[in-house]
N, C-alpha and C positions, 0 to 999 in steps of 0.2 A: 634382903639385894634390894640396894636403891632402886628406885627408877631413873632412866638414863632421860636428863634434859637437855633438848636440843638448842644450841643457838643459834640464832637466825638473824639474817638482814630482810628488809622485807623493802619490794621492789612494787612501782606503782607506774605506769603509761597514763600520764596530763596531755589529754586531747582535747576535745572542745569544753569539758567544766571540770569545775575545781573539784579535786580530789582527795581535800584533806580531811575532810570528814568520814571515808571509806578509807583513807589510811590508817587514821585513829581507830575505827573500829576493826581495822585487819589487827592493828597492835593488842586489841582487847581479845580479839578471837585465838590470836598465837599465845596469849597467857593462859588463856581456858583452856588450851591445849595441853599446857605444861610448858610452853617455848620460853626461852628467854632470849629477849630480842634485843641487839647491838646498835643495829643501827637501822638508817632509810637511804631508798635512793631515788628520785625522782627521775624521769626522762619524760622529755617534751617529744613526740610524733605527732606528724597528722593522722595516722593510722599505724595501726598494730605492725611489724615485720614480720613477715609468714614464717621467717625461718626460724630466728631468736627473739621474736616478739620487741625485744626492746634493742635490734639493730646491731651490728658487730661489733664494731667499737664499743659500744657502752658494757656491751657482755664481756669483752677484755678487760675494761676497767672496771666493773663488781665481780670479776675473778680473782682481780689483785686485790679489791678491798675486803673478799672472802677470805685469802690468804694471810692480809695482816691485821684482820679482827680474829683470827684461826673461827671463822664460822662454817658448820656445817652443815646449814639449811638456810637456801633461798626460797623467801615464801611469796610469791606473787597476789599483787592485789584483784586478778582477773584469771577468768578460766583458761587455759593455753588446750594448744594442740596436743597430739601425739609426738608428732614430727617437733614443735617449739620444743617440748618436754627435753625428748634425747639429744637434742642439740644442742640444749642448754646446759643439762647434767654433763655431756660430752669436754662441753666450754668452761666449765666452770670447777668441776670435779668435786661437788659435791650436793646434797641431795635438794632437788627442786619439787619444789610444792606448790600451786596454785591455790586460789582462794575456796575453789569449789573441793579439793580431796580434804581440807581443811576442815569445812565446815561439814562435808563428808563423815570427819574421823570425829569431828566432837560428838555428833548426833549418834555414832554408833560408841560411843564410850557410855551416853548418857542413856541411851533409850532404855526402858524398864519393860513394858508393856511387852507380849509377843506381838504383835501388831507393827508397835515402834520398831522393835529389829527388822521385820519381814521389811518393813517399808524400807529403811537404811541400807538394808543388803539388795532391793532390788535399787536404789538411786546409785548405788557405789555400781554395780551391774553395767545399768544404763548408762555411767559415766565413763566404763572402761571398754564396754565393748567396741565403738569406733574408735575408739585408741591402740587397736591390739595390733594392729599392722603398725610399724613403726615405732611402736613403742620402744622395743628393742629392749636392753641391759634394762631400763627405767622401771618396768613393771617389775622384775625379780628386785630392784633395789627395794621397793617400795615396802617388801615383806620384812613384818614384825616394826611396825613403826608407824609415822604418822601416815594415816589414809587408807589402811586396812586392819584398823583395830574393831572390837567386836566382831557382830557377824560377817563383817569381810575380812578376817583375817586368814581365812583359807588362800591355798596358793592357787591362783587361778589357772587355769590352764587356756592356752591358745586357742583350744577347738572351740570357735565361733557356736557349732551346735549344743554343745555341751553347756554351755553360758546360756544361749537360747533357752535349752528344757531348763535351767534351773530358773530362770527369771518365769516362766509359764511357770511353772513350781508356785514361786512363791504369788504371784496374782490368783491362782486360784485360791491359795489360802487367804488372801487379804481380802476377795470376793465373800468367803465364809464367815470372815469376820468381822465381814461390814452388813451381810445380813442378817447378824445376833445384833449390831448395832442399832440396825431398823427396828428390829423388833423392840428391844430398848426403848428405841423414841419413840415406839407406837404407843407401850406403856404411860411413857412420860405425857406424852398427848391427852391420852385416857383420861390421865390425873386433872387435866385442865390446868396444871401448874404453870406459869410464865418462863421463859428460861432468859437467863442474863448472863453474856457472855465478856469475860474477859479481852482484850485484846490490846497489841501494842508492840512497843519496839522490845526485844530482847532485854531484859536487864532493867524493865522501868518500873516495877514493884507489884506484878499481876497477882501472884504467889502471896506475897503480902499484904496486899487487899483482902485476899481470901480469906485467909488467917485471921485477918483483924474482923471481919463480917462473922466467920465462924465463931472468935473469942466473946463478939457482943451476942450471939444467942446461944453462948455456954455449949459450944460441942468442940471445945480444944479437943476432943482426941481423933477429930478427924481433917485436923489440919494437912497442910501439905508443904513439903519440903520448899524449902526458900533459902536463897544464898546467894550474897551478891556477888554474882558472875553473870557473864554471856551464856545463855541457852543453860540455864540450871534446870529449866521444865521444859522435859520435853512429850512426856504423854498427856493427853488432856485429862484432866480432873474435872471431876463433876460431885458439889452439894448441895443437900438442900439446908436454905436458910428461912428459917419459919420465925416473922419477927414478933415483937410481943403483942400484935394486935389481930396474930391470924391472919396475916399476910404471907403468903409461903410463896419461893418462888427457886427454882435452880438458877445453881451459879457453877461456868463453867468457865475452866481456865484453861487457855490455850497455849499454844507452842510460841515464844515470843518471833518477831521479825526482825530481819536482817538485810541492808541494801545487797543488792546481786543475787539473791536466793536462788542457788543453784535451779536453772529450769528443772533438772530430774527431783530436786525435793519437794517443789511446788505440785509437781503432777503425782509424784509418790505420797505425801503427805496432804493431799486436797481430800482422803477419805475423811482423816481426822479434822481437818480444817472445816469442811464441810456442817460440823454442829452449829458454826460460826450461821448457817446462813435456815439456823430453824429458829434460832433466838432471836424475841421479843424486843430487846435491848444491846445493845453494842456499850459494854464501857469500855473506853480508847484511853489507855492509861499513859501518860507520858511522864519523864524524865522532869522536872522542873527544874531543877539542879543543872541540867545539860544544855551549855550556850546556845548551842545550834538545836536544839528539840525540836525545831518548824524541818529539820532534815528528817527526822526519827518519825515526825506526823505526815510527810509526804511518803517515805516507803512504807508506813502500815496503810494506806488511805490508796496505793496502788496495790497492795497484796489483797487488800478488802477488795478492791475489785476485779484483781483477776478470780477471785476465788467464789464473785459472784453477790457478796455481801458489803457492794459500794455504797448503797441507797438504804438500809439500815438504820432504822434512829439510833443516837447513840449521845452520849454522855462523855465529852472531854475531861476527864479527869487525871490535874495536874498532880503528879505526886512526890515526895521528899524536898518538902518546902523548909524541913528541918534541916536542909544543905544548904540552903538559899540564904546569902548574909541580906540583911536589912528585912523590912516590910514586905510580903509578895501582895501586889495589887491584885484585887480580880480583872481580868477579861473586860470585862461588861457584860459576856456574852453568857446569857442566860443558860447556856446547853453547856457549861463548862464550871467544873469547880475546883480549887486548890485542897489540899489534903495531906498529910503526913501518915502513913500506914504506920511508921515508926512511934508514932508518939500519940497518933489518934488522934491528931487534930482537924476537926469540920467532917468528924464522920458521918456522926446525928444527921448534918446536913446532906451529906453523901444519901444517907437511910431515906430523908425525906423527898428526894428527888426522886429516886428509884422508885417508892411507894406512887408518886403522882405520875411517874410515866407509865409504871404499872397497872394502877389499882384506879385511876381519876375515873373509868369510865362504869364503876360498880355502880348498882344498882340496889338503894333504899326498897325493903318491901317489909307485908307485915305476911308471914305465914303461918297458918292452923296446922299442922302435921298431926296426925292422930294418932293415938298411942300405941298403935298397932306399926305402923310406921319407925319402930326406933331405929332402925338403921339409918332413915334419913333427919332424925335427930341428930344422932351422933355424927353425921358428916357434915352436917351445921357447924356444929360446934366445932366440930376437929378444921373445917375449911374456909368457914364465911364469918366476917367480922359480928359476934350477936351483942345488938346494945343492950336486948332485954329479953327476959324468956318467963315465960306465964304459964301455970298448968289452968286450963279452962276446962268446963264439965265434958267438951269432947275431944281435946287432945292437948297440945303441947303449943302457946300461941308465942313465934318469934318476931321480933322485929329484928331486922337482919341486915348487912350489905353483903351483896356477895355479886359475882362477874354473870355478866349476860348468859355465858353459856348453861351454868347453873340455874338462873333465872327463868331459862325458857325449859328447861327439864322439871321445875319445879311449881310454874307458873299456876298451874292448875290448884294448889293449895294459899293461893294468896288470898284474904281477903277482901281484897278491893274491888 
């Protein structure tokens, strides 16, 4: 049975700022959800119309356009109220979807982990709760299509108490999962390994960079999904990267950011994104081939600020230089680098910068470890950068480079 393809017209409201970038992004989101985009319509207004968002005259014009182009869906670039959704569906006689419903649908279709699915369902319920009154037939029309996929595919009852109970149950389950993650984080902190988080706009190439680094350390079996589409990765992935110099760190891949990310999702996914707050270094991945990537950078920085990670140390990694015509010149900013995850261009320099940021404060020391403390000797061989190791009468003499934390624990063995 072939999957139904929705034929959509995109509608945006131009007020004080240029919406060309977000409209382009909306088309990418529509395609990621399996829609075929037939055309666009832009309305210029000082403020949204409370009844139909774009005004009665423009709604009539849009209805005629839908009929002429045989569109079955209209996709709005902003979040609509329940009344606006109902009135627009009455006026247009087609399915009406807003940006929030679309993003929630994509998240529902792509969520893999239990936590991801729960967070999507919670966000869907939070979106629908205030829209139950006045939503009318729009609510029933959403069944079995865009906006109700995955965890949200159950037919929603209009009983607010039932929905409220479900939301409370989900929140309880998410808290339990969060507690488990806190235990895992405590184990990571005990290991003393620094954490590097990949952040950035959706489809900038974060997963591709993670996979390239895994390939460099010969851990191809741990590679993550990478695909040229918006929101290919939703669930946070973490991998251990051990460089040939015994420098080891945890690399975390996070969900991509997008402009006008629904508030319900920012809140619901805060638990997942909070991993970024515990990172020692952020790799802010930017699509170098996208002409307006400054827009992407601004959106990412805004989301980072919203989750409390705006002041984290970061390296701006301009990816996809293989798609840029002509020579790519460095910006002169020492905190940025141009790479190609696909071809591997400048990956050695990227690794060097990561090492410099994470391990430049390491201490060089000569430690004499007694033969009876083989556990410490093994730890140093595994976690420290061993320059030399000699067996003497009273134990093993290590010339090592190690972290401040490790040195503090082992300084009683220092021979100086």
